[in-house]
TORVEX-877116 format. One record per residue (C-alpha): residue in three letters; x, y, z. Coordinates in nm, 2 decimals, always signed. Each point is the difference from the previous one (the first is absolute). Last residue first. Layout:
REM TORVEX-877116
- Ala, X, Y, Z
...
This chain:
REM TORVEX-877116
- Ala, -8.27, -0.06, -3.85
- Ala, -0.16, -0.32, +0.13
- Thr, +0.03, -0.09, +0.36
- Ala, +0.29, -0.22, +0.09
- Tyr, -0.04, -0.38, -0.02
- His, +0.08, -0.28, +0.25
- Phe, +0.01, -0.36, -0.11
- Thr, -0.04, -0.30, +0.23
- Asp, -0.38, +0.02, -0.03
- Ala, +0.01, -0.13, -0.36
- Arg, +0.15, -0.33, +0.10
- Arg, +0.26, -0.08, -0.26
- Leu, -0.04, -0.18, -0.32
- Asp, +0.19, -0.14, -0.30
- Leu, -0.25, -0.10, -0.27
- Thr, +0.06, -0.30, -0.24
- Ala, -0.19, +0.02, -0.32
- Thr, -0.14, -0.28, -0.22
- Glu, -0.07, -0.06, -0.37
- Gly, -0.08, -0.36, -0.08
- Thr, +0.01, -0.31, +0.22
- Glu, +0.31, -0.14, -0.16
- Thr, +0.16, +0.35, +0.02
- Asp, +0.02, +0.23, -0.30
- Pro, -0.04, +0.37, +0.10
- His, +0.15, +0.00, +0.35
- Leu, -0.05, +0.35, +0.14
- Thr, +0.21, +0.11, +0.30
- Trp, -0.14, +0.26, +0.24
- Gly, +0.16, +0.22, +0.27
- Thr, -0.07, +0.19, +0.32
- Ile, -0.38, -0.07, -0.01
- Arg, -0.14, +0.13, +0.33
- Cys, -0.20, -0.24, +0.20
- Trp, -0.34, +0.05, +0.18
- Gly, -0.11, -0.30, +0.20
- Ser, -0.16, -0.34, +0.01
- Trp, +0.10, -0.33, +0.16
- Asp, -0.19, -0.32, +0.03
- Gly, +0.10, -0.33, +0.16
- Trp, +0.28, -0.25, +0.00
- Glu, -0.18, -0.23, -0.25
- Asp, +0.00, +0.29, -0.25
- Arg, -0.16, +0.33, -0.07
- Val, +0.19, +0.32, -0.10
- Thr, -0.17, +0.33, -0.06
- Val, +0.19, +0.30, -0.14
- Gln, -0.15, +0.35, -0.03
- Val, +0.22, +0.23, -0.21
- Asp, +0.21, +0.31, +0.07
- Asp, +0.16, +0.13, -0.32
- Gly, +0.37, +0.10, +0.00
- Val, +0.09, -0.21, -0.30
- Gln, -0.29, +0.00, -0.24
- Phe, -0.34, -0.16, -0.04
- Ser, -0.25, -0.01, -0.30
- Gly, +0.26, -0.14, -0.24
- Phe, -0.09, -0.36, +0.07
- Pro, -0.36, -0.02, +0.10
- Ala, -0.08, +0.00, +0.37
- Ala, -0.35, -0.15, +0.08
- Pro, -0.05, -0.05, -0.37
- His, +0.28, -0.26, +0.01
- Asn, +0.35, -0.04, -0.14
- Arg, +0.17, -0.26, +0.22
- Val, +0.18, +0.06, +0.33
- Thr, +0.32, -0.10, +0.18
- Ile, +0.04, +0.15, +0.35
- Gln, +0.28, +0.14, +0.20
- Glu, +0.08, +0.13, +0.35
- Val, -0.32, -0.09, +0.18
- Glu, +0.01, +0.13, +0.36
- Gly, -0.16, -0.10, +0.33
- Met, +0.01, +0.18, +0.33
- Gln, -0.14, +0.34, +0.09
- Gln, +0.15, +0.16, +0.30
- Arg, +0.28, +0.15, -0.20
- Trp, -0.26, +0.18, -0.22
- Val, -0.16, +0.18, +0.30
- Arg, +0.33, +0.08, +0.17
- Glu, +0.14, +0.18, -0.30
- Ala, -0.31, +0.21, -0.04
- Lys, +0.01, +0.08, +0.38
- Ala, +0.36, +0.11, -0.01
- Arg, -0.05, +0.21, -0.32
- Gln, -0.29, +0.18, +0.16
- Ala, +0.20, +0.06, +0.32
- Leu, +0.29, +0.14, -0.20
- Val, -0.23, +0.23, -0.19
- Asp, -0.15, +0.13, +0.32
- Lys, +0.35, +0.05, +0.16
- Gly, +0.11, +0.21, -0.29
- Arg, +0.37, -0.02, -0.10
- Val, +0.02, -0.29, -0.25
- Asp, +0.33, -0.01, -0.19
- Pro, +0.17, -0.26, +0.22
- Leu, -0.29, -0.25, -0.04
- Glu, +0.13, -0.32, +0.17
- Leu, -0.27, -0.26, +0.08
- Val, +0.11, -0.22, +0.29
- His, -0.19, -0.32, +0.04
- Glu, -0.12, -0.18, +0.32
- Leu, -0.15, -0.34, +0.08
- Arg, -0.19, -0.07, +0.32
- Leu, -0.12, -0.36, +0.02
- Arg, -0.36, -0.01, -0.10
- Gly, -0.32, +0.07, +0.20
- Asn, -0.08, +0.31, -0.20
- Arg, +0.16, +0.29, +0.18
- Val, +0.04, +0.31, -0.22
- Ala, +0.28, +0.23, -0.07
- Asp, +0.08, +0.32, -0.19
- Ile, +0.31, +0.18, +0.12
- Ala, +0.11, +0.34, -0.13
- Arg, +0.35, +0.16, +0.01
- Gln, +0.16, +0.33, -0.09
- Gln, +0.37, +0.01, +0.09
- Ala, +0.10, +0.27, +0.24
- Arg, +0.13, -0.25, +0.26
- Gly, +0.26, -0.11, -0.24
- Glu, -0.04, +0.13, -0.36
- Gly, -0.27, +0.17, -0.19
- Ser, -0.25, -0.11, -0.27
- Gly, -0.23, -0.29, +0.04
- Thr, -0.01, -0.34, +0.18
- Ala, -0.30, -0.23, -0.03
- Ile, -0.03, -0.27, +0.26
- Val, -0.25, -0.26, -0.11
- Val, -0.16, -0.25, +0.24
- Gln, -0.23, -0.27, -0.13
- Ala, +0.27, -0.14, -0.21
- Tyr, +0.02, -0.27, -0.28
- Glu, +0.28, +0.03, -0.25
- Asp, +0.18, -0.33, +0.07
- Ala, -0.32, -0.14, +0.15
- Ser, -0.08, -0.19, -0.32
- Tyr, -0.31, -0.14, -0.17
- Thr, +0.07, -0.06, -0.36
- Val, -0.29, -0.09, -0.23
- Pro, +0.12, -0.24, -0.26
- Pro, -0.11, +0.05, -0.36
- Arg, -0.19, -0.30, -0.15
- Asp, +0.02, +0.06, -0.38
- Thr, -0.26, +0.11, -0.25
- Ile, -0.15, +0.32, +0.15
- Asn, -0.28, +0.10, -0.23
- Leu, -0.32, -0.12, +0.17
- Gly, +0.06, -0.31, +0.21
- Ser, +0.24, +0.19, +0.22
- Ala, -0.06, +0.37, -0.02
- Phe, +0.13, +0.32, -0.18
- Met, -0.24, +0.29, -0.02
- Leu, -0.03, +0.33, -0.20
- Asp, -0.25, +0.28, +0.01
- Arg, +0.10, +0.12, +0.35
- Arg, +0.34, +0.09, -0.14
- Arg, +0.19, +0.22, +0.26
- Thr, +0.24, +0.21, -0.20
- Gly, +0.32, -0.02, -0.21
- Leu, +0.32, +0.19, +0.02
- Arg, +0.04, +0.20, +0.32
- Pro, +0.00, +0.34, +0.17
- Tyr, +0.10, +0.07, -0.27
- Gly, +0.05, -0.22, -0.31
- Leu, +0.28, +0.02, -0.25
- Arg, -0.01, -0.20, -0.32
- Val, +0.33, -0.05, -0.19
- Arg, -0.08, -0.02, -0.37
- Arg, +0.12, -0.15, -0.33
- Val, -0.25, +0.09, -0.27
- Pro, +0.03, -0.24, -0.29
- Arg, -0.04, +0.15, -0.35
- Gly, -0.32, +0.00, -0.20
- Asp, -0.03, +0.38, -0.01
- Ala, -0.29, -0.01, +0.25
- Gly, +0.23, -0.17, +0.24
- Trp, -0.01, -0.38, +0.06
- Trp, +0.04, -0.08, +0.37
- Thr, +0.27, -0.07, +0.26
- Thr, +0.03, +0.00, +0.38
- Cys, +0.25, +0.03, +0.28
- Ala, -0.11, +0.06, +0.36
- Tyr, +0.05, +0.27, +0.26
- Asp, -0.13, +0.09, +0.34
- Pro, +0.03, +0.34, +0.17
- Ser, +0.16, +0.08, +0.34
- Asp, -0.18, +0.08, +0.32
- Ala, +0.10, -0.33, +0.18
- Ala, +0.36, +0.02, -0.13
- Lys, +0.13, -0.26, -0.24
- Val, -0.08, +0.16, -0.34
- Leu, +0.30, +0.23, -0.03
- Asp, +0.24, -0.28, +0.09
- Asp, -0.12, -0.20, -0.31
- Ile, +0.07, +0.29, -0.23
- Gln, +0.35, +0.06, +0.15
- Asp, +0.08, -0.37, -0.03
- Gly, -0.09, +0.02, -0.37
- Leu, +0.23, +0.29, -0.05
- Val, +0.30, -0.18, +0.15
- Pro, +0.22, +0.25, +0.18
- Thr, +0.36, +0.05, -0.12
- Glu, +0.10, +0.12, +0.35
- Trp, +0.23, +0.25, -0.16
- Trp, -0.29, +0.13, -0.21
- Arg, -0.20, +0.12, +0.30
- Ser, -0.38, -0.02, -0.01
- His, -0.11, +0.21, +0.29
- Trp, -0.32, +0.05, +0.19
- Pro, +0.06, +0.30, +0.23
- Glu, +0.09, -0.04, +0.36
- Ala, -0.02, +0.32, +0.20
- Pro, -0.23, +0.18, -0.24
- Thr, -0.20, -0.33, -0.01
- Gly, -0.02, -0.28, -0.26
- Val, -0.29, -0.21, -0.10
- Thr, -0.36, +0.10, -0.02
- Gly, -0.34, -0.19, -0.03
- Lys, -0.30, +0.21, -0.10
- Ser, +0.00, -0.16, -0.34
- Glu, -0.02, +0.10, -0.37
- Thr, -0.09, -0.23, -0.29
- Pro, +0.13, +0.10, -0.35
- Asp, +0.03, -0.37, -0.10
- Val, +0.34, -0.10, -0.14
- Thr, +0.11, -0.06, -0.36
- Ile, +0.26, -0.25, -0.12
- Gly, +0.14, +0.07, -0.34
- Leu, +0.28, -0.24, +0.04
- Asp, +0.27, +0.27, -0.01
- Gly, +0.34, -0.11, +0.13
- Asp, +0.21, -0.01, -0.31
- Pro, +0.12, +0.36, +0.06
- Val, -0.10, +0.13, +0.35
- Ser, -0.33, +0.18, +0.04
- Gln, -0.19, -0.32, +0.07
- Ala, +0.16, -0.05, +0.34
- Tyr, -0.06, +0.37, +0.09
- Thr, -0.36, -0.02, -0.09
- Ile, -0.05, -0.32, +0.20
- Ile, +0.16, +0.15, +0.31
- Asp, -0.19, +0.33, -0.05
- Arg, -0.33, -0.18, -0.02
- Ile, +0.08, -0.19, +0.32
- Ile, +0.10, +0.33, +0.16
- Gln, -0.33, +0.15, -0.10
- Cys, -0.20, -0.29, +0.15
- Pro, +0.21, +0.01, +0.32
- Asp, -0.10, +0.37, +0.05
- Gly, +0.30, +0.19, +0.13
- His, +0.00, +0.16, +0.34
- Val, +0.36, +0.11, -0.08
- Tyr, +0.14, -0.17, -0.31
- Pro, +0.36, +0.01, -0.13
- Gly, -0.06, -0.03, -0.29
- Arg, -0.07, +0.04, -0.37
- Gly, +0.36, +0.06, -0.08
- Gly, +0.06, -0.31, -0.21
- Leu, -0.17, -0.23, +0.24
- Glu, +0.16, +0.17, +0.30
- Gly, +0.34, -0.14, -0.12
- Asp, +0.13, -0.06, -0.35
- Leu, +0.05, -0.37, +0.00
- Asp, -0.34, -0.09, +0.16
- His, -0.01, -0.37, -0.07
- Arg, -0.19, -0.24, -0.23
- Arg, -0.04, -0.38, -0.01
- Gln, -0.27, +0.00, +0.27
- Phe, -0.16, +0.27, -0.21
- Tyr, -0.08, -0.25, -0.27
- Ser, -0.21, -0.21, +0.24
- Thr, -0.24, +0.30, +0.01
- Trp, -0.14, -0.11, -0.34
- Gly, -0.12, -0.35, +0.08
- Ala, +0.21, -0.32, +0.02
- Ala, +0.10, -0.27, -0.24
- Glu, +0.12, -0.36, +0.03
- Ile, +0.03, -0.24, -0.30
- Lys, +0.08, -0.37, +0.02
- Leu, +0.12, -0.15, -0.32
- Glu, -0.13, -0.36, -0.03
- Asp, +0.13, -0.35, -0.08
- Gly, +0.20, -0.03, +0.32
- Glu, +0.04, +0.34, +0.15
- Pro, +0.15, +0.27, -0.21
- Val, +0.00, +0.33, +0.20
- Val, -0.12, +0.34, -0.12
- Gln, +0.00, +0.28, +0.26
- Trp, -0.10, +0.37, +0.02
- Val, -0.28, +0.05, -0.26
- Leu, -0.16, +0.34, +0.07
- Gly, -0.36, +0.07, +0.07
- Gly, -0.36, +0.01, -0.11
- Trp, -0.33, -0.15, +0.12
- Arg, -0.36, -0.03, -0.10
- Leu, +0.00, +0.18, -0.33
- Tyr, -0.36, -0.01, -0.13
- Gly, -0.11, -0.14, -0.34
- Asp, -0.16, -0.31, +0.14
- Ser, +0.32, -0.08, +0.20
- Glu, +0.34, +0.16, -0.05
- Val, +0.31, -0.08, +0.20
- Tyr, +0.31, +0.22, -0.07
- Leu, +0.37, -0.05, -0.01
- Met, +0.27, +0.27, -0.02
- Val, +0.35, -0.11, -0.12
- Thr, +0.32, +0.18, +0.09
- Gly, +0.10, -0.16, +0.34
- Pro, +0.03, -0.35, -0.13
- Thr, +0.25, -0.08, -0.28
- Ala, -0.10, -0.34, -0.13
- Leu, -0.36, +0.13, -0.03
- Gln, +0.13, +0.22, -0.28
- Pro, -0.01, -0.30, -0.23
- Val, -0.38, +0.02, +0.00
- Leu, -0.15, -0.25, -0.24
- Gly, +0.32, -0.20, +0.04
- Ala, -0.12, -0.11, +0.34
- Leu, -0.26, -0.23, -0.17
- His, +0.24, -0.29, -0.03
- Pro, +0.08, +0.03, +0.37
- Lys, -0.37, -0.03, +0.11
- Leu, -0.10, +0.30, +0.21
- Ser, -0.10, +0.01, +0.36
- Ala, -0.17, +0.26, +0.22
- Arg, +0.04, +0.21, +0.31
- Leu, -0.13, +0.36, +0.04
- His, +0.03, +0.24, +0.30
- Gly, -0.13, +0.30, +0.19
- Pro, +0.20, +0.32, +0.05
- Gly, -0.07, +0.06, +0.37
- Asn, -0.20, +0.22, +0.23
- Leu, -0.30, -0.22, -0.03
- Glu, +0.06, -0.29, -0.24
- Glu, -0.10, -0.07, -0.36
- Gly, -0.02, -0.33, -0.19
- Phe, +0.12, -0.25, -0.24
- Glu, +0.00, -0.38, -0.05
- Val, +0.08, -0.17, -0.33
- Gly, +0.05, -0.37, -0.03
- Thr, +0.04, +0.04, -0.38
- Leu, +0.13, +0.28, -0.22
- Pro, -0.05, +0.01, -0.38
- Leu, +0.11, +0.37, -0.06
- His, -0.28, +0.14, -0.22
- Gln, +0.08, +0.37, -0.10
- Ser, +0.38, -0.05, +0.02
- Leu, +0.28, +0.25, -0.02
- Trp, -0.19, +0.33, -0.02
- Gln, +0.24, +0.29, -0.03
- Gly, -0.03, +0.25, +0.29
- Thr, +0.36, +0.10, -0.06
- Leu, +0.12, +0.00, +0.36
- Ala, -0.19, -0.29, +0.17
- His, -0.03, -0.22, -0.31
- Gln, -0.36, -0.15, +0.00
- Thr, -0.14, -0.33, +0.08
- Leu, -0.36, -0.12, -0.02
- Tyr, -0.19, -0.29, +0.17
- Arg, -0.36, -0.07, -0.11
- Tyr, -0.27, -0.15, +0.21
- Gly, -0.35, -0.11, -0.10
- Met, -0.26, +0.00, +0.28
């Protein structure tokens, strides 16, 4: 693949460089986060884009084979030896530098039984409605069944607390029945970059039975398989709504010849005993399974071509080494592409066991 790095002024849209000669590039996306880019530039080439000396106003894109693979804002430029180190982050990183100065997102709130997807859209709309704050970021029209705010305790954004808009977005995707988000970029039909926040409900990604990652096939490193009892439990106590003796509770337990280990699962919004029992069982089942692979490095291979998977996908991972074999479903929580390593193009995938996630039913 041939890579090209482009820069653009964040406010005017003027193209600053169509072929920025970056080296040591690595970039990627993350689940419920902005994603990142790190690269280097020789000092004598920095004059190609003098605006790089004032980070925070330059957008940087990665193009490969005519497709935009990544986009974001340059936040840091640091001379280091004979190189200029550049760090950038995806679109939602901008909202970590923005606050609600008007209150209730400019009158869009407060929210009672508000859809987190709509509130995220309102946050981004509010941020971009302020002069010199419009990056042209669009948001998926996804709707969810999740709600925030009640008649007794509405969801507020109070100006006197100077809330960070990026923190508000991150808080809205923390609950079990909340949506996922990720940042992405592509060329629009008009030849201009589309800067997008993807929203997925009940999740981003899906189970990919058509893809596989395995030692000796496309995994290039020797990832350790961690066996730990820190999260192990064969007894799960799920607590639901209510207080004191009136609190809902469900216990799911098995005896399996191991020392008894317990875990408390707090679900204060769950009222039904049947739902509480289901959640307790699901939690117990995954906590009884040991072995986890947190990261793998892979090469481009027909078993899982680069570009065929995304953050949020569940993929089958098989690790074989002198310690034994391990295989399981893992969810991709982030990926980092390395275009120009000594062994060619590689990608590092951040993983979590797929059975540790709980999803709501689709709207």
